[in-house]
Rosetta silent file (secondary structure, phi, psi, omega in degrees, C-alpha in Angstrom):
SEQUENCE: MKIAVLLSGGVDSAVATHLLYEQGHELHLFYIRIGMDNGEGDCSAEEDIEMCRLIAYQYNLPFEVISLHDEYWEHVMQYSLDTVEAGLTPHPDMMCNKIIKFGFFEQRKGHEFDKTATGHYARVLEKDGKYWLGTAVDPVKDQTDFLAQISYDQLSHILFPLGSLPKAEVREIAKSLNLPNAFRKDSQGICFLGKINYNDFIRRHLGENEGDIIDIATGKVLGKHKGFWFHTIGQRKGLGLSGGPWFVVRKDVKNNIIYVSNGYDTPLQYGKRLHLSEMHWITENPFADGSTELEVKFKNRHNPQFHKAIMKRIGEHEFIVESEDPIQGIAPGQYGIIYTLDEQICLGSGVIIAEQPQM
SCORE:     score description
SCORE:     0.000 S_00000001
   1 L     0.000  148.964  170.220    0.000    0.000    0.000 S_00000001
   2 E   -88.378  120.319 -173.674    0.954    3.610   -0.504 S_00000001
   3 E  -126.641  130.421  170.352    0.767    5.192    2.950 S_00000001
   4 E   -88.693  124.734 -179.058    1.135    8.786    4.102 S_00000001
   5 E  -109.846  122.583  177.669    2.674    8.781    7.592 S_00000001
   6 E   -87.470  113.645  177.490    2.145   11.817    9.805 S_00000001
   7 E   -95.306  150.072  177.352    5.264   12.358   11.916 S_00000001
   8 L  -114.986  -14.398 -171.720    5.380   14.539   15.014 S_00000001
   9 L    99.319   -9.910 -179.214    9.066   14.315   15.852 S_00000001
  10 L   -93.729  176.304 -174.246    8.259   12.006   18.753 S_00000001
  11 H   -71.101  -32.453 -174.423    8.998    8.355   19.357 S_00000001
  12 H   -64.276  -52.310 -179.183    5.477    7.065   18.670 S_00000001
  13 H   -68.458  -26.438  176.751    5.155    8.136   15.046 S_00000001
  14 H   -67.273  -43.876  178.756    8.782    7.084   14.442 S_00000001
  15 H   -69.439  -35.452  175.387    8.061    3.536   15.620 S_00000001
  16 H   -59.003  -41.208  176.815    4.833    3.531   13.607 S_00000001
  17 H   -60.242  -46.477 -179.340    6.975    4.328   10.558 S_00000001
  18 H   -59.602  -45.830 -177.643    9.325    1.438   11.342 S_00000001
  19 H   -62.164  -41.910  179.359    6.484   -1.070   11.719 S_00000001
  20 H   -69.462  -36.742  178.033    4.932   -0.061    8.395 S_00000001
  21 H   -63.057  -43.450  179.767    8.334   -0.077    6.696 S_00000001
  22 H   -64.504  -27.400  178.919    8.968   -3.624    7.944 S_00000001
  23 L   -79.938   -5.146  174.288    5.606   -4.669    6.488 S_00000001
  24 L    88.373   15.635 -179.742    6.836   -3.589    3.056 S_00000001
  25 L   -77.348  157.926  175.167    4.527   -0.619    2.431 S_00000001
  26 E   -89.208  111.621 -171.124    5.457    2.335    0.232 S_00000001
  27 E  -109.143  145.100  171.705    5.764    5.216    2.691 S_00000001
  28 E  -132.256  122.223 -174.263    5.839    8.989    2.331 S_00000001
  29 E   -93.560  142.312 -179.173    6.498   10.935    5.527 S_00000001
  30 E  -135.436  148.328  170.811    4.853   14.246    6.377 S_00000001
  31 E  -126.061  127.500  178.265    5.067   16.838    9.133 S_00000001
  32 E   -89.540  119.943 -176.736    2.214   19.316    9.596 S_00000001
  33 E  -101.193  131.372  175.207    3.632   22.720   10.454 S_00000001
  34 L  -127.196  122.174  178.249    1.747   25.314   12.472 S_00000001
  35 L   -80.026 -177.795  176.256    3.450   28.605   13.309 S_00000001
  36 L   -68.964  165.495 -177.147    2.879   30.796   16.320 S_00000001
  37 L   -70.129  -11.262  175.668   -0.349   32.815   16.573 S_00000001
  38 L   -95.422    8.712  177.089    1.559   35.949   15.546 S_00000001
  39 L    87.183   -3.387 -179.640    2.552   34.300   12.270 S_00000001
  40 L   -85.111  172.822  179.416    6.158   33.715   13.320 S_00000001
  41 L   -75.031  174.214 -178.836    7.972   30.393   13.418 S_00000001
  42 L  -128.087  119.199 -176.678    8.115   28.017   16.346 S_00000001
  43 H   -59.746  -38.869 -179.202   11.497   26.873   17.680 S_00000001
  44 H   -64.021  -31.790  177.937   10.072   23.582   18.969 S_00000001
  45 H   -64.934  -37.474  178.335    8.791   22.869   15.443 S_00000001
  46 H   -61.452  -40.496  177.110   12.345   23.199   14.102 S_00000001
  47 H   -63.930  -44.068  179.768   13.471   20.535   16.577 S_00000001
  48 H   -60.887  -45.717 -177.633   10.560   18.293   15.575 S_00000001
  49 H   -63.704  -38.554  178.154   11.277   18.714   11.868 S_00000001
  50 H   -62.583  -41.619  176.449   14.939   17.861   12.380 S_00000001
  51 H   -61.426  -42.061  179.597   13.912   14.635   14.137 S_00000001
  52 H   -63.023  -41.098  178.959   11.562   13.816   11.255 S_00000001
  53 H   -62.629  -38.191  179.366   14.342   14.388    8.715 S_00000001
  54 H   -65.619  -39.764  177.086   16.574   11.991   10.641 S_00000001
  55 H   -64.473  -44.382  179.019   13.870    9.303   10.581 S_00000001
  56 H   -60.337  -41.544  179.558   13.365    9.845    6.853 S_00000001
  57 H   -65.462  -42.568 -177.152   17.138    9.595    6.296 S_00000001
  58 H   -61.780  -34.135 -177.963   17.427    6.425    8.395 S_00000001
  59 H  -105.863    3.730  179.247   14.807    4.645    6.286 S_00000001
  60 L    55.195   51.818 -176.905   15.599    6.437    3.010 S_00000001
  61 L  -117.254  149.722  176.315   12.031    7.710    2.700 S_00000001
  62 L   -68.381  144.237 -177.472   10.636   10.906    1.137 S_00000001
  63 E  -137.390  139.350 -176.309    9.721   13.597    3.648 S_00000001
  64 E  -142.232  138.098  174.662    7.651   16.737    3.240 S_00000001
  65 E   -97.461  125.418 -179.678    6.622   19.604    5.538 S_00000001
  66 E  -110.314  121.634  178.592    3.020   20.710    5.003 S_00000001
  67 E   -88.674  122.005  174.011    1.988   24.136    6.311 S_00000001
  68 L  -125.832   38.963 -176.436   -1.566   24.313    7.635 S_00000001
  69 H   -59.387  -54.151 -175.960   -1.015   27.471    9.657 S_00000001
  70 H   -63.420  -42.143 -179.131   -4.030   29.438    8.454 S_00000001
  71 H   -63.941  -39.894 -179.004   -6.384   26.466    8.673 S_00000001
  72 H   -65.476  -48.344 -176.588   -5.261   25.657   12.213 S_00000001
  73 H   -72.644  -30.490  179.805   -5.643   29.150   13.609 S_00000001
  74 H   -75.585  -37.044 -171.983   -8.902   29.798   11.806 S_00000001
  75 H  -104.216  -37.260 -176.312  -10.627   26.546   12.713 S_00000001
  76 H   -92.626  -52.428 -175.427   -9.015   25.061   15.823 S_00000001
  77 H   -77.118  -29.383  175.177   -7.685   27.944   17.880 S_00000001
  78 H   -67.569  -38.498  173.482  -10.517   30.319   17.026 S_00000001
  79 H   -58.494  -44.153 -178.785  -12.910   27.611   18.208 S_00000001
  80 H   -62.976  -45.744  179.900  -10.870   27.351   21.427 S_00000001
  81 H   -63.763  -43.858  179.522  -10.917   31.104   22.029 S_00000001
  82 H   -62.363  -39.617 -179.206  -14.641   31.378   21.326 S_00000001
  83 H   -67.885  -44.898  179.179  -15.360   28.474   23.674 S_00000001
  84 H   -63.111  -43.197 -178.164  -13.203   29.871   26.486 S_00000001
  85 H   -64.797  -25.634  177.920  -14.697   33.354   26.113 S_00000001
  86 L   -83.607    0.832  179.035  -18.164   31.819   26.494 S_00000001
  87 L    87.281   10.789 -178.470  -17.122   30.362   29.850 S_00000001
  88 L  -104.583  173.341 -179.020  -16.844   26.813   28.547 S_00000001
  89 L  -108.085  114.927 -177.324  -13.946   24.354   28.368 S_00000001
  90 L   -78.895  168.275  175.753  -12.689   23.650   24.823 S_00000001
  91 L  -131.610   74.896 -175.391  -11.171   20.443   23.494 S_00000001
  92 H   -61.020  -32.374  179.916   -8.637   21.617   20.873 S_00000001
  93 H   -63.337  -38.785  178.183   -7.055   18.168   20.456 S_00000001
  94 H   -61.238  -46.698 -178.819  -10.401   16.734   19.397 S_00000001
  95 H   -69.447  -34.195 -179.339  -10.871   19.473   16.808 S_00000001
  96 H   -62.585  -45.310  179.287   -7.263   19.253   15.675 S_00000001
  97 H   -64.882  -46.435 -176.641   -7.581   15.572   14.776 S_00000001
  98 H   -66.805  -46.633 -169.913  -10.939   15.990   13.065 S_00000001
  99 H   -92.007  -38.718 -173.977  -10.254   19.216   11.164 S_00000001
 100 H   -95.704  -64.862 -173.227   -6.481   19.350   10.605 S_00000001
 101 H   -63.709  -43.227 -177.403   -4.830   15.908   10.668 S_00000001
 102 H  -110.126   11.076  177.850   -7.695   13.981    9.092 S_00000001
 103 H  -114.665  -85.278 -176.915   -9.397   16.931    7.423 S_00000001
 104 H   -64.497  -35.369  177.309   -7.279   19.550    5.688 S_00000001
 105 H   -63.839  -40.321  178.956   -4.250   17.255    5.444 S_00000001
 106 H   -62.320  -40.858  179.177   -6.386   14.646    3.690 S_00000001
 107 H   -65.544  -37.882 -176.045   -7.640   17.273    1.250 S_00000001
 108 H   -78.500  -46.516 -173.139   -4.109   18.544    0.619 S_00000001
 109 L  -136.198  -39.287 -171.252   -2.122   15.292    0.468 S_00000001
 110 H   -57.661  -33.071 -177.865   -3.651   12.297    2.206 S_00000001
 111 H   -64.995  -15.063  179.401   -6.190   11.556   -0.506 S_00000001
 112 H   -79.073   -6.488 -174.515   -3.322   10.681   -2.861 S_00000001
 113 L  -117.281  162.246  178.165   -2.520    7.607   -0.728 S_00000001
 114 L   -68.216  -37.390 -179.879   -4.288    4.355    0.116 S_00000001
 115 E  -146.892  161.030  170.340   -4.122    5.140    3.829 S_00000001
 116 E  -118.344  130.491 -177.459   -2.878    7.764    6.293 S_00000001
 117 E  -115.008  146.120  176.110   -1.035    6.505    9.383 S_00000001
 118 L  -135.813  173.925  178.337   -0.301    8.208   12.702 S_00000001
 119 L   -93.712   18.607  177.856    1.286    7.324   16.029 S_00000001
 120 L   -63.820  148.286  173.237   -1.995    7.533   17.950 S_00000001
 121 L   -90.996   91.758  179.885   -2.744    4.814   20.488 S_00000001
 122 L  -163.709  173.890  177.885   -5.989    3.483   19.012 S_00000001
 123 E  -135.531  153.462  169.642   -7.102    0.733   16.651 S_00000001
 124 E  -107.256  113.398 -177.761   -9.239    0.438   13.555 S_00000001
 125 E  -101.466  146.241  175.182  -11.371   -2.682   13.967 S_00000001
 126 E  -109.883  124.079 -177.420  -13.345   -4.447   11.234 S_00000001
 127 E  -151.581  133.307  179.533  -16.670   -5.915   12.312 S_00000001
 128 L    55.817   33.769  177.929  -19.857   -6.700   10.390 S_00000001
 129 L    75.059   12.806 -179.173  -18.241   -5.345    7.233 S_00000001
 130 E  -128.773  160.733  174.353  -17.647   -1.925    8.806 S_00000001
 131 E   -92.155  142.863  178.545  -14.766   -0.045   10.420 S_00000001
 132 E  -132.990  146.571  175.911  -14.948    0.834   14.125 S_00000001
 133 E   -81.796  108.894 -177.320  -12.714    3.004   16.306 S_00000001
 134 E   -97.690  148.910  178.140  -11.177    0.542   18.760 S_00000001
 135 L   -73.951  155.055  179.112   -9.448    1.337   22.026 S_00000001
 136 L   -75.607  156.885  178.107   -5.714    0.698   22.416 S_00000001
 137 L   -71.281  -23.352  176.290   -4.418   -2.269   24.379 S_00000001
 138 L   -91.222  104.344 -174.152   -2.533    0.169   26.616 S_00000001
 139 L   -66.348  -27.723 -179.679   -5.314    1.745   28.710 S_00000001
 140 L   -72.718  -36.460 -176.918   -3.094    4.529   30.024 S_00000001
 141 L   -92.682   -8.875 -177.704   -2.026    5.664   26.551 S_00000001
 142 L   -48.709  131.536 -176.805   -5.381    5.097   24.806 S_00000001
 143 L  -120.274   19.621  179.364   -6.226    8.188   22.725 S_00000001
 144 H   -63.050  -25.733  178.432   -9.663    7.343   21.385 S_00000001
 145 H   -69.717  -15.540  174.057  -11.075   10.178   23.496 S_00000001
 146 H   -91.875   -8.369 -173.510   -9.078   12.565   21.251 S_00000001
 147 L  -113.744    2.666 -167.833  -10.413   10.878   18.099 S_00000001
 148 L   -76.453    5.867  174.928  -14.098   10.578   18.933 S_00000001
 149 L  -111.286    0.614 -179.738  -15.245   13.333   16.547 S_00000001
 150 L   -70.016  156.875 -178.688  -13.729   11.898   13.373 S_00000001
 151 L   -87.731  167.801  177.280  -16.099   10.789   10.611 S_00000001
 152 H   -64.206  -39.726  178.435  -16.578    7.282    9.263 S_00000001
 153 H   -61.873  -40.271  177.982  -14.930    8.296    5.986 S_00000001
 154 H   -64.807  -47.297 -179.464  -11.912    9.579    7.911 S_00000001
 155 H   -57.952  -39.358 -176.341  -11.709    6.403   10.022 S_00000001
 156 L   -69.587  -10.565 -178.833  -11.840    4.181    6.937 S_00000001
 157 L  -109.735    6.720 -172.573   -8.693    5.874    5.578 S_00000001
 158 E  -107.343  146.261  168.067   -6.614    5.720    8.811 S_00000001
 159 E  -121.024  137.614  175.020   -4.029    3.273   10.151 S_00000001
 160 L  -122.089   85.358 -174.256   -2.949    3.190   13.812 S_00000001
 161 L   -62.857  -20.014 -174.644    0.092    0.845   13.887 S_00000001
 162 L   -95.020   -2.765 -172.462    0.651    1.271   17.649 S_00000001
 163 L   -60.272  -24.873 -177.994   -2.838    0.405   18.860 S_00000001
 164 L  -101.003   11.331 -177.973   -1.926   -3.175   19.763 S_00000001
 165 L  -119.003  139.360  170.567    1.314   -2.313   21.570 S_00000001
 166 L   -72.072  150.935 -177.931    1.937   -1.096   25.126 S_00000001
 167 H   -56.442  -40.600 -177.809    3.885    2.153   25.331 S_00000001
 168 H   -58.875  -37.446  179.401    6.785    0.464   27.133 S_00000001
 169 H   -70.514  -37.681  177.410    7.260   -1.877   24.166 S_00000001
 170 H   -59.778  -44.522  179.824    7.148    1.028   21.711 S_00000001
 171 H   -64.273  -40.051  179.169    9.917    2.748   23.645 S_00000001
 172 H   -65.729  -38.715  176.936   11.982   -0.467   23.709 S_00000001
 173 H   -60.367  -44.766 -179.794   11.589   -0.889   19.946 S_00000001
 174 H   -61.189  -41.349  179.445   12.877    2.650   19.448 S_00000001
 175 H   -66.087  -42.922 -177.396   15.885    1.984   21.684 S_00000001
 176 H   -65.645  -26.641 -179.507   16.712   -1.297   19.956 S_00000001
 177 L   -93.242   -2.819 -176.301   16.672    0.453   16.570 S_00000001
 178 L    56.159   39.986  176.103   18.718    3.412   17.817 S_00000001
 179 L   -64.329  142.991 -174.272   16.087    5.811   16.566 S_00000001
 180 L   -62.425  -22.210 -179.367   17.223    9.415   17.066 S_00000001
 181 L  -110.467   22.634 -176.161   14.221   10.224   19.275 S_00000001
 182 L   -57.833  -31.103 -177.513   14.217    6.981   21.285 S_00000001
 183 L  -108.922    9.217 -179.052   14.751    8.870   24.538 S_00000001
 184 L   -71.863  138.239 -179.308   12.794   11.983   23.666 S_00000001
 185 L   -69.275  150.776  176.431   10.072   12.876   26.183 S_00000001
 186 L   -68.893  144.848  178.205    6.431   12.660   25.150 S_00000001
 187 L   -70.448  137.898  177.524    4.798   15.944   24.234 S_00000001
 188 L  -112.499    2.634 -175.599    2.452   17.376   26.868 S_00000001
 189 L   -79.335  173.938  177.339    1.265   20.391   24.868 S_00000001
 190 L   -81.934  110.600  176.602   -2.078   21.037   23.222 S_00000001
 191 H    44.274 -117.361 -176.686   -1.970   19.454   19.785 S_00000001
 192 H   -88.272   -0.441 -174.222    0.474   21.567   17.727 S_00000001
 193 H   -66.169  -23.518  174.945    0.912   24.333   20.294 S_00000001
 194 L    58.076 -121.143 -174.446    4.038   22.649   21.610 S_00000001
 195 L   -87.957    4.173  176.891    5.897   24.902   24.030 S_00000001
 196 L   -65.848  128.732  178.042    3.449   27.784   23.793 S_00000001
 197 L   -74.067  125.443 -173.940    2.163   28.559   27.295 S_00000001
 198 H   -61.585  -45.357 -179.822   -1.619   28.172   27.271 S_00000001
 199 H   -64.075  -37.253  176.980   -2.292   30.993   29.756 S_00000001
 200 H   -64.210  -39.482  178.368   -0.006   33.333   27.826 S_00000001
 201 H   -62.291  -47.444  179.675   -1.901   32.457   24.658 S_00000001
 202 H   -63.687  -42.369 -179.232   -5.277   33.173   26.304 S_00000001
 203 H   -62.860  -39.116 -178.364   -3.988   36.412   27.854 S_00000001
 204 H   -63.682  -32.350 -175.182   -2.663   37.611   24.506 S_00000001
 205 H  -100.500  -31.994 -176.714   -6.071   37.189   22.880 S_00000001
 206 H  -112.477  -10.425  178.647   -8.589   37.779   25.676 S_00000001
 207 L    74.382 -159.255  179.322   -6.621   39.952   28.089 S_00000001
 208 L  -127.538  151.442  177.597   -7.267   40.028   31.842 S_00000001
 209 L  -152.929  100.083 -173.139  -10.327   40.957   33.891 S_00000001
 210 L   -63.716  137.576  177.995  -10.011   40.694   37.677 S_00000001
 211 E  -148.672  176.436 -175.804  -12.841   39.021   39.558 S_00000001
 212 E   -85.563  146.207  166.572  -13.661   37.305   42.845 S_00000001
 213 E  -106.032  120.091 -172.696  -12.895   33.743   43.871 S_00000001
 214 E  -120.379  136.190  173.595  -15.701   32.688   46.219 S_00000001
 215 E   -71.358  115.268 -174.565  -16.090   29.668   48.510 S_00000001
 216 L   -66.383  -23.155 -178.586  -19.358   28.181   47.245 S_00000001
 217 L   -79.594  -32.795 -174.184  -20.125   26.676   50.672 S_00000001
 218 L  -114.438  -18.060 -176.345  -19.775   29.903   52.712 S_00000001
 219 L    79.725    4.857 -178.006  -20.062   32.723   50.173 S_00000001
 220 L   -79.652  137.099  174.971  -16.771   34.150   51.440 S_00000001
 221 E   -77.490  120.127 -175.704  -14.455   35.922   49.000 S_00000001
 222 E   -98.026  -21.298 -176.992  -11.141   34.054   49.186 S_00000001
 223 E   174.690 -164.584 -178.218   -9.108   35.953   46.622 S_00000001
 224 E  -124.215  151.142  172.227   -8.970   37.339   43.108 S_00000001
 225 E  -121.861  170.812 -174.856   -8.522   35.828   39.672 S_00000001
 226 L  -104.779   13.786 -179.544   -7.475   37.492   36.411 S_00000001
 227 L   142.814  129.898 -176.709  -10.391   36.350   34.272 S_00000001
 228 H   -59.903  -22.553 -176.763  -12.760   33.390   34.361 S_00000001
 229 H   -71.211   -9.820  176.359  -11.349   32.244   31.004 S_00000001
 230 H   -85.144   -5.243 -171.169   -8.107   31.165   32.706 S_00000001
 231 L  -126.012  146.809 -179.171   -9.968   28.567   34.778 S_00000001
 232 L  -124.856  154.339  177.031  -11.794   25.312   34.060 S_00000001
 233 L   -60.681  132.548 -179.024  -14.266   23.209   36.023 S_00000001
 234 L    91.424   -6.690 -178.619  -12.364   20.675   38.142 S_00000001
 235 L   -66.485  138.743  176.934   -9.156   22.761   38.143 S_00000001
 236 L  -117.300  -40.675 -176.388   -7.068   22.547   41.305 S_00000001
 237 L   -85.668  153.949  173.084   -3.702   24.125   40.495 S_00000001
 238 L    87.283    9.736 -179.777   -3.062   27.774   39.751 S_00000001
 239 L   -88.388  -22.704  177.637   -5.708   29.304   42.035 S_00000001
 240 L    71.291   28.115 -178.267   -3.210   30.793   44.488 S_00000001
 241 L  -107.466  143.645  176.318   -5.320   29.964   47.555 S_00000001
 242 L   -91.294  167.679  177.951   -4.049   28.710   50.915 S_00000001
 243 L    72.232   24.537 -175.060   -5.691   26.041   53.046 S_00000001
 244 L   -77.287 -170.616    9.979   -6.383   23.811   50.065 S_00000001
 245 L   -78.819  144.775  174.439   -6.954   21.797   48.100 S_00000001
 246 E  -114.295  139.334  178.830   -9.468   24.041   46.351 S_00000001
 247 E  -122.621  139.503  172.701  -11.325   23.000   43.200 S_00000001
 248 E   -72.119  123.664 -178.535  -13.177   25.145   40.680 S_00000001
 249 E  -117.621  -16.266  179.928  -16.797   23.915   40.740 S_00000001
 250 E  -161.763  152.785  176.142  -18.703   26.682   38.953 S_00000001
 251 E  -128.619  131.588  173.321  -18.192   29.849   36.927 S_00000001
 252 E   -99.629   96.910 -174.208  -20.442   32.909   36.833 S_00000001
 253 L   -66.463  -41.865 -176.429  -19.591   34.247   33.389 S_00000001
 254 L   -60.574  -40.954 -176.630  -21.879   37.283   33.592 S_00000001
 255 L  -105.453    6.890  175.949  -20.314   38.555   36.816 S_00000001
 256 L    57.468   48.698 -179.590  -16.809   37.130   36.280 S_00000001
 257 E  -116.769  137.984  173.047  -16.859   35.033   39.466 S_00000001
 258 E  -107.302  126.003  176.386  -15.102   31.726   40.111 S_00000001
 259 E  -102.194  134.794 -178.108  -16.692   29.451   42.726 S_00000001
 260 E  -127.526  159.225  173.349  -14.492   26.925   44.499 S_00000001
 261 E  -129.866  154.636 -173.192  -14.941   24.156   47.056 S_00000001
 262 E  -101.101  140.888  175.196  -12.488   22.821   49.613 S_00000001
 263 L    97.955  160.996 -175.811  -11.205   19.264   49.991 S_00000001
 264 L   -79.068  -28.272 -170.337  -10.741   16.286   47.730 S_00000001
 265 L  -124.308   31.151  177.979  -14.109   14.623   48.169 S_00000001
 266 L   -73.150  139.896 -176.977  -16.715   17.330   48.600 S_00000001
 267 H   -58.088  -25.943 -176.891  -19.992   16.449   46.809 S_00000001
 268 H   -66.378  -17.353  179.527  -19.956   19.764   44.937 S_00000001
 269 H   -87.560   -5.859 -172.517  -17.076   18.518   42.789 S_00000001
 270 E  -120.644  158.252  175.238  -19.019   15.488   41.625 S_00000001
 271 E  -156.248  165.457  179.932  -22.047   14.706   39.536 S_00000001
 272 E  -117.964    0.730 -169.503  -23.771   11.730   37.955 S_00000001
 273 E  -129.118  125.420  173.899  -25.424   13.351   34.956 S_00000001
 274 E  -114.116  127.548  175.808  -24.014   14.528   31.642 S_00000001
 275 E  -101.019  114.884 -175.741  -26.266   16.374   29.230 S_00000001
 276 E  -108.518  135.033  173.272  -24.856   15.863   25.725 S_00000001
 277 E  -122.406  172.741  179.589  -25.779   17.790   22.594 S_00000001
 278 E    51.057   42.007 -176.252  -24.513   17.628   18.992 S_00000001
 279 E   -62.448  129.853 -178.157  -24.069   13.877   19.446 S_00000001
 280 E  -118.853  120.448  175.490  -21.757   12.414   16.810 S_00000001
 281 E  -101.578  130.985 -174.131  -21.711    8.675   16.064 S_00000001
 282 L   -74.435  -55.269 -174.625  -18.640    7.485   14.162 S_00000001
 283 L  -101.800  -51.719  175.980  -19.786    4.270   12.504 S_00000001
 284 L  -154.698  155.275 -178.718  -23.465    3.859   13.298 S_00000001
 285 L   -84.662  114.251 -178.672  -26.115    5.232   15.640 S_00000001
 286 L   -69.058  -10.365  177.827  -27.010    2.577   18.255 S_00000001
 287 L   -97.635    6.250 -175.900  -30.358    4.341   18.761 S_00000001
 288 L   -64.994  -19.688 -179.619  -31.290    4.062   15.082 S_00000001
 289 L   -82.080    3.202  179.167  -33.618    1.141   15.864 S_00000001
 290 L    96.163   -3.124  178.632  -35.875    3.461   17.845 S_00000001
 291 L   -66.988  155.397 -177.887  -34.613    2.520   21.308 S_00000001
 292 L  -114.852   -9.528  179.651  -34.466    5.263   23.918 S_00000001
 293 E  -137.028  149.590  179.892  -31.997    3.774   26.434 S_00000001
 294 E  -153.325  134.865  173.856  -28.653    2.031   26.178 S_00000001
 295 E   -78.853  129.665 -177.609  -26.094    0.727   28.673 S_00000001
 296 E  -140.659  170.742  162.890  -22.702    2.232   27.875 S_00000001
 297 E  -110.549  154.635 -179.898  -19.307    3.063   29.262 S_00000001
 298 E  -151.013  164.048  170.584  -18.075    6.658   28.975 S_00000001
 299 E  -130.785  150.890  172.891  -15.276    9.101   29.746 S_00000001
 300 L  -123.516    9.067  175.624  -15.469   12.834   30.332 S_00000001
 301 L  -161.835  169.242 -176.311  -11.734   13.470   30.457 S_00000001
 302 L   -83.406   96.958  172.550   -8.461   11.937   29.294 S_00000001
 303 L  -157.577  170.882 -174.733   -7.656    9.139   31.745 S_00000001
 304 L   -74.685  -11.621 -170.140   -7.732    5.320   31.758 S_00000001
 305 L   -85.024  127.581  172.374  -10.963    5.081   33.758 S_00000001
 306 L   -97.763  149.724  176.399  -14.272    4.177   32.124 S_00000001
 307 E  -119.183  139.236  177.732  -17.585    4.834   33.865 S_00000001
 308 E   -86.036  142.142 -175.872  -20.712    2.714   33.484 S_00000001
 309 E  -157.275  165.398  167.727  -23.924    4.554   32.664 S_00000001
 310 E  -103.803  126.039  179.127  -27.386    4.507   31.154 S_00000001
 311 E  -103.243  126.196 -176.000  -27.621    6.712   28.070 S_00000001
 312 E  -119.070  132.449  178.002  -31.074    8.128   27.321 S_00000001
 313 E   -83.953  129.918  177.064  -32.168    9.804   24.116 S_00000001
 314 L  -123.587    0.401  177.960  -34.123   13.040   24.602 S_00000001
 315 L  -169.947  176.925 -176.683  -33.802   14.442   21.078 S_00000001
 316 L   -59.100  -42.822  179.418  -32.360   13.603   17.680 S_00000001
 317 L  -124.400   23.887 -175.238  -28.828   14.630   18.703 S_00000001
 318 L  -126.931  132.810 -174.225  -29.387   15.204   22.433 S_00000001
 319 E  -141.598  156.285  170.545  -28.853   12.667   25.198 S_00000001
 320 E  -113.069  130.200  176.111  -28.617   12.312   28.966 S_00000001
 321 E  -109.391  113.804 -179.811  -25.882   10.065   30.382 S_00000001
 322 E   -99.486  106.092 -176.582  -26.712    8.850   33.909 S_00000001
 323 E   -74.995  143.933  177.204  -23.500    7.604   35.515 S_00000001
 324 E   -69.086  -35.402 -179.104  -23.551    4.684   37.918 S_00000001
 325 E  -120.145  153.615  175.657  -20.918    6.392   40.078 S_00000001
 326 E   -63.940  140.172  178.419  -20.254   10.052   40.851 S_00000001
 327 E  -124.615  152.480 -174.449  -17.635   11.588   38.554 S_00000001
 328 E   -97.025  147.944  168.204  -15.506   14.668   39.037 S_00000001
 329 L    69.140   47.488  175.479  -15.125   17.760   36.895 S_00000001
 330 L   -75.334  108.106 -170.768  -18.122   17.714   34.546 S_00000001
 331 L  -114.118  112.020  174.677  -17.196   20.710   32.391 S_00000001
 332 L   -54.587  136.140 -175.970  -19.594   22.199   29.821 S_00000001
 333 L   104.746  -30.210  174.254  -17.806   22.533   26.490 S_00000001
 334 L   -76.920 -178.173 -176.400  -15.864   19.317   26.968 S_00000001
 335 E  -115.890  143.056  166.393  -16.999   16.040   25.427 S_00000001
 336 E   -93.303  121.319 -176.198  -18.670   12.954   26.774 S_00000001
 337 E  -101.262  124.814 -172.890  -17.023   10.024   24.968 S_00000001
 338 E  -103.754  132.518 -178.409  -19.263    6.962   24.557 S_00000001
 339 E  -127.028  161.960  171.756  -17.944    3.381   24.499 S_00000001
 340 L   -70.159  161.580 -177.261  -19.375   -0.129   24.326 S_00000001
 341 L   -60.384  -30.595 -179.371  -19.796   -1.971   27.611 S_00000001
 342 L   -83.753    2.005  175.758  -16.735   -4.124   26.914 S_00000001
 343 L    65.503   18.162 -176.828  -14.656   -0.919   26.469 S_00000001
 344 L   -93.072  -25.624 -174.401  -13.389   -2.148   23.101 S_00000001
 345 E  -128.375  132.899  171.930  -15.116    0.332   20.763 S_00000001
 346 E   -89.770  117.254 -175.512  -15.506    4.100   20.884 S_00000001
 347 E   -84.473  -30.722 -178.361  -18.956    4.804   19.458 S_00000001
 348 E   159.894 -162.682 -175.963  -18.778    8.589   19.333 S_00000001
 349 E  -158.602  157.106  176.075  -19.023   11.739   21.419 S_00000001
 350 E  -139.315  156.612 -178.835  -21.213   14.699   22.286 S_00000001
 351 E   -77.751  130.869  175.418  -20.634   18.151   23.733 S_00000001
 352 E   -75.158  126.972  177.472  -21.381   18.512   27.449 S_00000001
 353 E  -118.876  154.991  178.653  -23.818   21.365   28.023 S_00000001
 354 L   -71.613  137.623 -178.618  -24.956   23.006   31.259 S_00000001
 355 L   -87.499  -12.353  178.731  -28.347   21.782   32.396 S_00000001
 356 L  -144.873  155.443  179.621  -29.186   24.991   34.201 S_00000001
 357 L   -57.736  144.008  176.726  -28.159   28.649   33.834 S_00000001
 358 L   -68.628  151.446 -176.527  -24.878   29.541   35.486 S_00000001
 359 L   -62.515    0.000    0.000  -25.099   31.503   38.730 S_00000001
């Protein structure tokens, strides 16, 4: 097969390249370049590109840098800014995969190949003559929650060579092959933002607006913040409060107030109900047969833990997810990711919306 491989400069996509190369495929390597929001270059990108060139040289493969700067800032980061300014919590990685890696890249280059491969920890499963987004065998590294907005057409053109490997084995493969990035640390940034500081980015575009931090249990003003858009539901670090731990549990957007609660296990930090809108099913809608309830597993943040729930349809694209156990940090704007009960298939995702007006 002719395969376009998206490299990041990290160890995962490098090992994905090796595995596909060993299978005898015809590979063409690509790096998607996104500059800074001021239109300038990004030093971390230069490091990434150099790593990609070394991988291409080691395997004698063609390599190309594709600039999607305008598309990224117009579609992914503008979405993030608009979401933050509305008092919600964005999911730029979700949009980045859907719109940039498997959207604009496919239009620009990917469509010329039989498949596009990445270093994501996920699987493409074939069942009943259809493709399904399968979870990775490594539950800690599983990235299906970042991929749960892709379309069926996108999924049918993707390869995830690492989905059946634990991360530790991927790292060992890289070491055994003396890959140039075998010991490089995993990226912790937002999609392509790399070393850009998120708060600096938000401050540059939305500025600052001082407001009160209030203890939701007592109504006491505990301190000041520099704008509700710097804070997310469930956040613990960066509040600057003593006597903690303190968690953000609510935001009053109209009056620029952050409400917090004290302690690790206060009920105010937890909930059992997710109201999802704009529900997106990747392969097929499990409610298409007219049923109104379904037992599912779900996630509302990036971690290995699945939660069991009853999912109820209340509209064509609107659902209520009733969790069996209380979950922390239900943040409007984020996504509820829906899985099968056996945790093997990611069915899709919907946007979490507030069920009542903010205070």
